[in-house]
Every structure is written in structure tokens, then in C-alpha cells.
N, C-alpha and C positions, 0 to 999 in steps of 0.2 A: 377513670383515668389509669389507675393502677392496674386494672384488669386488662386494658388495652396494651399497656406496657408489657405485661406478662405474655400476652398473646404474641406480640412482636418478637420477644426474646425466644419463645418456643419456635416461631416460624424461622427465625434466623438460624437456630441450631439444626432445624430440620433441613434447611437449604444447605448448610455446611456439611451435614451428613450425606446428602445426595451427591454433592460435588466430590466429596471424598471417595464415595463408592465408585463413581464414574471414573475418577482418576486412577484408582487402584485396579479397576477392571481393565482399563486401557493399558496400564503398565503390565499387567499379567499377560495380556494378549500379545504384547510386543516384547516380552522379556527375552525371547529367543534371539532377537536382533538388537539387543541393547549394546550400543557402542557410542564412541565419541566421533570426532571428525574423521573422514577417510584418511587412511595411512598412505601418504604419498611415497614412503620409502619401501613399501612392500613390492617384491618382484612377482608379477603374475605370469603364470604359465598356461598356455592354451593346450588343454588335453583334448584329443580327437580320437574317437573310436569309430572307425569305418564299418566294422562288423555290426555294431549295434546301432550305428547311425545317429550319433550325437556328438556335441562338443560342449565343453564347459571350461571356464577359467578357474585356476587354482592358485592359491598363494604358494610360493616356493617353500616356505617354512612356517611352522606354527609352534606355539608352546603347548607341550603336553604334560600330563601329570606324571609324577614319579611316586609310585606307591611304596615308598621306602621310608626309613626312619626320619630322614631329613626333610621329606615331603617337598623337595625343591623341584619346580617345573624346569623342563629343559626344552630348548629349541631344536626341532627336528624337521627333516624334509617331509613333504606330503607325497604319498605314493598311491597309485591306482592299480588294483588287481582285477583282472578281467576273467569272467567265465562266460564266453560267448555262447556256449551250448545251453547254459542255464539262463542266458539273457540278463546277466547282472554285472555290475561294476562296483567294486568296493573302494571308497575313498577313505584313506586312513593315514595316520602318521607312520613313518617307516618303522619306528620302534618306540618302546616306552620301557620304564623300569618298574620292577615289581619285587616285593619281598614277602608276599602272601601273609596278609593280616588275619589272625584268628579272632573272631568276635567272642568265642567261648573262653579262650585263654587270655584275651585282651593283650596280645603281644604279636610281634612278627615271628613267624615260625620258620622262615627260611632266610638265606642271605639275599641281598639285593642283586638281582640279575637283570641283564638287558634282554628284553623280549622283542624279537624281531618278527614283524608280521609276515605272513606268507598266505598264499591262496588256500593251501590246505588247512591252515589254522582258522581262517575265516569261514571256510566251508564247514569245518567241524563244529564251530560255535553255532552256526545256523540261527543267529539272532535276527530279529526284524531290523535292529540297528546295531552295528558293531559297537564294542565297548567305547571306542574313541573316534568313530567315524560315521559314514553314511553308506547305505546300500542303495544304489540306483537300479531299479528294475525297469526293463524295457519289454513291453508286450506288443506283439503284432495284433492289430485290430482289423477285423473285416466287417463287423456289424456291431450294433448296440449291445447284443448279448455278450460279445467278447469283452466289452468295456466292463460290464458288471461282473463277469466271471473273473477277470484279472484283479478287480478291486477286492472281491471276496477272498481270493487266494492270498493277496498281500496284506489285507487289513482285517479280515474276519468275516465269517459266514453270514452275519446279520447286517453287514454294512450295505447301505443303499445310497444312491446318488441324491444328494440334497439339491445341488445347483450346478449348472455349467455356464461359465462366463466366458464369452468370446473376447480375445484380445486383438490387437492391431495386426498381428501376423496370421490371424485366422485360426489360431489354436484355442482350445477350451481348457480353462482351469476348473477342475472338478472339486467340489466339497462334499462331505459325507455326513450321514447320520446313521444311527443304529436302529433297526426295526424293533429291537427288544429293549430299547432304552425306557426305563420306568423309574422315575424318582421315588415312587412309593415303595419300591422293592429294593432299594439300595442302588449301588453303582455297578453291580455285576452285569457284564455284557461281553459278548464275543466281538463287539465293535466298540471298544472303549477308547475313543480318541481323546486322550488327555495329553497330547503333545502336538507340536507343529508338524505339518506334513505338506507335501506338494504333489499334485497329480495334474499332469498336462497331457491332453489328447490332441494329436495332430491328424486331422482327417485327410489332409493331402498326402501324408506319408504313410497313413495307416498304422501309426504307432502311438503308444501311450507310455509316458514316464511316470513312475511313482517313487517317492522317497520319504522316509521318516526323518525329519530334521531334529527332533528331540525337544526337550523342555527348556534347555538352556543352550548357550552358545557352544558349538562343537569345535569350530576352527577359529582360533584367535591368538592373541598375544597373552602374556602372563598377566592375570588380573591384579597381581600385587604390584606391578610396575606401571607407572603412569607416564604417558597416556596409554589407555587400554583400547584395543581394537578387536572387534569381532568381524570375521570375514564371511560368515554364513550367508548374509543377504546378498552380497556382491557375487558370491559363487552361484547361488541358486538362480539369481536373476540373469546370469550370463548363459544359462543352459539354453541350447538350441538344437533342434533336429536338423540333420543334414539332408 
């Protein structure tokens, strides 16, 4: 009897462990879009780019970081910078504040200044994802080879197509894997997808959109103020090809 009781206790804790793992895995997968109820007070603006052939809804203002001694977040307008020749659009806050923190000296090395984003600044950074925003890449697609070529250019040379799921509009959402992924040799890879991303291929328009969304919410309200709202999901779900 005592033996059966011990077995039941062990089974209970094993079940509890499994439930906990599933819960935290789901939470990790959805952390980029962690938010409360939709914010009915936010003003949404429809951004339309006729040259690149897409439209997307953006919040008029978001809270952005202030990398200064007071570390206070500020509410700023959302702005889009276009480079139609490079086929990209940058969605970022109009500005932020920075005092340049030195990790070696453990102190701020400059006065707090207002940093205003510009196209030249974003082009100079040449990051896959801007410091406080998104880079939407639009690729012209004529065949399957063009899809994979654009994916490798934007995400890494060893990235391959894992799946293509067709939606109600006839577009395909693409997921990736790395051909050099090997858990036995660590996590080094030129296709290290450790963030949320979105790739949409529209065969009718011959276009593909790709964007790195990040690991956490990019566009939202001040997390220290309740209620808190993240706008990322509403924004990316509003994306449409023209």
C-alpha cells in the first residue's frame, strides 16, 4: 500500500513537471505578443507605400526607452522611412533619448541628448532589426529560386524553407530552419532564428515581405504603467499587399 502511494506521488509530480514545461514553452513562444485587452484609446494610422506595394496599420504614438540617468520612458510618434531603391521600409519611433552608457566605466559618459531618427542613420546602422523598430523587406519574386535567394539574403546563407502555409487570401506564410543546425555542436549557425519573424509570399503580386519582429514587444505602451498594451500583433496582422 505504501509503495503504491509513493508511485502515485511520483506520477503526480511528473505530471506537474510536464504541465509546467508546456506552460513555459507556450509562454516563451508568445512572449513577443504579450499584452492585455486591446487598447480602444489608441489612434491607428494607415500607412500605404505605393512604390513597394503594401499597407500596414500603425499606432500614432508608442512609449520608447530613454537611455539616460532617469531611465524614464517617453511617448513619441511612430514614423516610417522608405528606401524604395533598396526595397525596404523602416518603422521606428521618431526619436529617443541617449546618454551613452559605458559598461567599462559603469557610468554615463555623455549628456542626455535627443536622438532623432533619419534614413541616413538607419542605413548606416545596417542592422537586421533597428534598435527600436522593424525593417520591412519587400522582394520581387518570379520563381521559387527567388524566394530562397531573398530568404538567404535577409536571414542567413544556411536558412531553408521549413513550411509554407496558405491563408484565406491565397498568400503563404513561410517558416524557416537552418541546414547547419546541430545541437551536438552548440548553437552556432548562420541561420540562428532565436526571435520572432514574419515572411509572407504573395504569388498573385509576385512579392514577398519579410521582417524580424524581435524577442520582445517592440511597439507598445510604458510597461511600468497599467494597463500595458503591445501593438506588435495588431500591426503585423494588418499588413497587406496592394
